[in-house]
Each structure stands twice: as C-alpha cells, then as structure tokens.
C-alpha atoms as a printed R data frame, in Angstrom:
    type eleno elety resid chain resno      x       y       z
1   ATOM     1    CA   MET     A     1 90.280  34.020 130.972
2   ATOM     2    CA   SER     A     2 89.967  30.495 131.088
3   ATOM     3    CA   THR     A     3 87.248  28.430 132.775
4   ATOM     4    CA   GLU     A     4 89.950  25.962 134.708
5   ATOM     5    CA   GLN     A     5 89.868  25.368 138.300
6   ATOM     6    CA   PRO     A     6 92.910  27.655 139.896
7   ATOM     7    CA   GLN     A     7 95.968  25.740 140.684
8   ATOM     8    CA   ASN     A     8 95.443  26.656 144.657
9   ATOM     9    CA   PRO     A     9 95.582  23.757 146.802
10  ATOM    10    CA   GLN     A    10 93.639  25.239 149.467
11  ATOM    11    CA   HIS     A    11 90.834  26.050 147.369
12  ATOM    12    CA   GLN     A    12 90.678  22.518 145.638
13  ATOM    13    CA   THR     A    13 87.620  20.655 146.220
14  ATOM    14    CA   PRO     A    14 88.839  16.543 147.168
15  ATOM    15    CA   GLN     A    15 87.813  13.712 144.011
16  ATOM    16    CA   ASN     A    16 85.738  11.216 144.565
17  ATOM    17    CA   GLN     A    17 87.221   7.924 144.581
18  ATOM    18    CA   TYR     A    18 84.109   5.989 144.057
19  ATOM    19    CA   ALA     A    19 81.879   6.301 140.950
20  ATOM    20    CA   GLN     A    20 78.595   8.095 141.616
21  ATOM    21    CA   GLY     A    21 76.162   5.294 143.219
22  ATOM    22    CA   GLN     A    22 79.286   3.352 144.483
23  ATOM    23    CA   PHE     A    23 79.599   2.531 148.011
24  ATOM    24    CA   PRO     A    24 83.192   1.856 149.927
25  ATOM    25    CA   PRO     A    25 83.765  -1.503 150.726
26  ATOM    26    CA   TYR     A    26 82.814  -2.444 154.390
27  ATOM    27    CA   PRO     A    27 85.099  -3.154 156.706
28  ATOM    28    CA   GLN     A    28 87.007  -6.392 157.367
29  ATOM    29    CA   TYR     A    29 85.209  -8.331 160.207
30  ATOM    30    CA   GLN     A    30 87.055  -8.707 163.327
31  ATOM    31    CA   GLN     A    31 86.448 -11.742 164.951
32  ATOM    32    CA   GLN     A    32 86.062 -11.882 168.656
33  ATOM    33    CA   PRO     A    33 88.335 -14.150 171.332
34  ATOM    34    CA   SER     A    34 86.964 -16.866 172.430
35  ATOM    35    CA   THR     A    35 85.910 -17.101 176.355
36  ATOM    36    CA   SER     A    36 87.994 -19.453 178.060
37  ATOM    37    CA   GLY     A    37 86.038 -22.709 178.944
38  ATOM    38    CA   LYS     A    38 88.332 -23.275 182.068
39  ATOM    39    CA   ALA     A    39 86.661 -19.286 183.328
40  ATOM    40    CA   VAL     A    40 83.280 -20.498 182.565
41  ATOM    41    CA   ALA     A    41 83.602 -24.203 183.944
42  ATOM    42    CA   SER     A    42 85.292 -22.678 187.330
43  ATOM    43    CA   MET     A    43 82.214 -20.325 187.578
44  ATOM    44    CA   VAL     A    44 79.772 -23.045 186.957
45  ATOM    45    CA   THR     A    45 81.871 -25.337 189.508
46  ATOM    46    CA   GLY     A    46 81.860 -21.997 191.909
47  ATOM    47    CA   ILE     A    47 78.076 -21.399 191.996
48  ATOM    48    CA   VAL     A    48 77.335 -25.295 192.425
49  ATOM    49    CA   SER     A    49 79.464 -25.176 195.986
50  ATOM    50    CA   ILE     A    50 77.324 -22.615 196.924
51  ATOM    51    CA   VAL     A    51 74.086 -23.665 196.160
52  ATOM    52    CA   VAL     A    52 74.350 -27.725 196.206
53  ATOM    53    CA   PRO     A    53 74.088 -28.651 199.737
54  ATOM    54    CA   PHE     A    54 77.687 -30.820 200.726
55  ATOM    55    CA   VAL     A    55 78.698 -30.677 196.964
56  ATOM    56    CA   GLY     A    56 80.259 -27.427 197.602
57  ATOM    57    CA   ILE     A    57 83.309 -29.821 199.806
58  ATOM    58    CA   VAL     A    58 84.269 -31.240 195.964
59  ATOM    59    CA   THR     A    59 83.302 -28.505 194.004
60  ATOM    60    CA   GLY     A    60 84.872 -25.481 195.956
61  ATOM    61    CA   PRO     A    61 88.249 -26.465 195.416
62  ATOM    62    CA   LEU     A    62 87.762 -27.358 191.860
63  ATOM    63    CA   ALA     A    63 86.124 -23.887 191.336
64  ATOM    64    CA   ILE     A    64 89.357 -22.279 192.886
65  ATOM    65    CA   ILE     A    65 91.975 -24.482 190.542
66  ATOM    66    CA   LEU     A    66 90.172 -23.895 187.646
67  ATOM    67    CA   GLY     A    67 89.819 -20.574 187.966
68  ATOM    68    CA   ALA     A    68 93.460 -19.250 188.801
69  ATOM    69    CA   LYS     A    69 94.450 -21.772 185.868
70  ATOM    70    CA   ALA     A    70 91.637 -20.073 183.759
71  ATOM    71    CA   ARG     A    71 93.319 -16.372 185.056
72  ATOM    72    CA   GLY     A    72 97.013 -17.384 184.364
73  ATOM    73    CA   GLU     A    73 95.557 -18.843 180.030
74  ATOM    74    CA   ILE     A    74 93.800 -15.839 179.801
75  ATOM    75    CA   GLN     A    75 96.552 -13.416 180.362
76  ATOM    76    CA   ARG     A    76 99.083 -15.527 178.094
77  ATOM    77    CA   THR     A    77 96.236 -16.200 175.018
78  ATOM    78    CA   ARG     A    78 94.545 -12.837 175.453
79  ATOM    79    CA   GLN     A    79 91.171 -14.766 175.742
80  ATOM    80    CA   GLN     A    80 88.285 -13.618 177.056
81  ATOM    81    CA   GLY     A    81 86.420 -14.553 180.595
82  ATOM    82    CA   ASN     A    82 88.450 -12.713 183.017
83  ATOM    83    CA   GLY     A    83 85.436 -11.711 184.582
84  ATOM    84    CA   LEU     A    84 83.642 -15.452 184.883
85  ATOM    85    CA   ALA     A    85 87.401 -16.681 186.251
86  ATOM    86    CA   ILE     A    86 87.539 -14.262 189.024
87  ATOM    87    CA   ALA     A    87 83.502 -15.107 190.226
88  ATOM    88    CA   GLY     A    88 84.505 -18.529 189.933
89  ATOM    89    CA   LEU     A    89 87.270 -17.905 192.242
90  ATOM    90    CA   VAL     A    90 85.243 -15.933 194.284
91  ATOM    91    CA   THR     A    91 81.907 -18.544 194.824
92  ATOM    92    CA   GLY     A    92 84.423 -21.404 195.351
93  ATOM    93    CA   ILE     A    93 86.454 -19.633 197.976
94  ATOM    94    CA   ILE     A    94 82.958 -18.793 199.607
95  ATOM    95    CA   GLY     A    95 81.849 -21.971 199.094
96  ATOM    96    CA   CYS     A    96 85.188 -24.040 200.637
97  ATOM    97    CA   VAL     A    97 84.557 -21.401 203.793
98  ATOM    98    CA   GLY     A    98 80.870 -21.743 204.270
99  ATOM    99    CA   TYR     A    99 81.380 -25.642 204.683
100 ATOM   100    CA   ALA     A   100 84.319 -25.337 206.286
101 ATOM   101    CA   ILE     A   101 82.422 -22.942 208.641
102 ATOM   102    CA   PHE     A   102 79.535 -25.779 208.529
103 ATOM   103    CA   LEU     A   103 81.542 -28.516 209.419
104 ATOM   104    CA   LEU     A   104 83.270 -27.058 212.516
105 ATOM   105    CA   ILE     A   105 79.811 -25.687 213.829
106 ATOM   106    CA   ILE     A   106 78.719 -30.380 213.545
107 ATOM   107    CA   ILE     A   107 82.199 -30.938 215.093
108 ATOM   108    CA   ILE     A   108 81.663 -28.970 218.356
109 ATOM   109    CA   GLY     A   109 78.213 -29.647 218.519
110 ATOM   110    CA   ALA     A   110 78.829 -33.562 218.304
111 ATOM   111    CA   LEU     A   111 81.816 -32.714 220.718
112 ATOM   112    CA   SER     A   112 80.046 -30.949 223.202
113 ATOM   113    CA   SER     A   113 76.858 -33.351 223.229
114 ATOM   114    CA   THR     A   114 78.858 -36.191 224.060
115 ATOM   115    CA   THR     A   115 80.904 -34.597 227.012
116 ATOM   116    CA   THR     A   116 78.057 -33.043 228.169
117 ATOM   117    CA   GLY     A   117 75.883 -36.674 228.311
118 ATOM   118    CA   THR     A   118 78.193 -37.950 230.788
C-alpha cells in the first residue's frame, strides 16, 4: 500500500495558493464617480429661490436651467447627482410658480385698489 493520496478528483483537497501566514492582496480601490457641479448649483439656487424673498425671480429660472443641463450631463458622463438635479428642478419650479402667483396677487390688488378709489 502506498501513502499517496488517491488520484480521484472528487476527493482532492484544494491547494492553498498562499503560504501560511500570507493573505491575498486587497482588491483594487474603485474611485467613485464625481458629483456634477451643475446639479449641486441647481439645488442650491432652487432652495434660495424658495427661501430668500424676491431673489426667486432670478434664481428660480437659473435653477431650472442648471438642473436640466445637469441631468443631460449626468446621463452622458455617468456622474452622480441625478437626485440633486431633480431637487434643483423641483425647487426652481416651485420658486418660479410661487413668485408668479405672488406678483399676480400684487398686480390684481393694485388694479382693484385704483379702480375702486375713483
């Protein structure tokens, strides 16, 4: 009888490819895709259009434009920040609509006070 292991592949134990006390190397670091600057700017200007009075007239449309451009850039370059771009679009639209309603109310109020005063 021989002391060698049987040649049956089902009963063989896998050979350790690393010496005792050695570990496999760490996997390569995967760099995260960068966040779109336009998406961040869109969200910031959208929030400013809602929060800061009378600035929303300017920053609301700016947030909408930046958000739309950021979404296209994100889809083309596979950057991150799609949620930021959507938030900028939504807050920009809310800011624009809010100030449009506010201006309508002021105009209607001014017109009604001048017609009733005569």
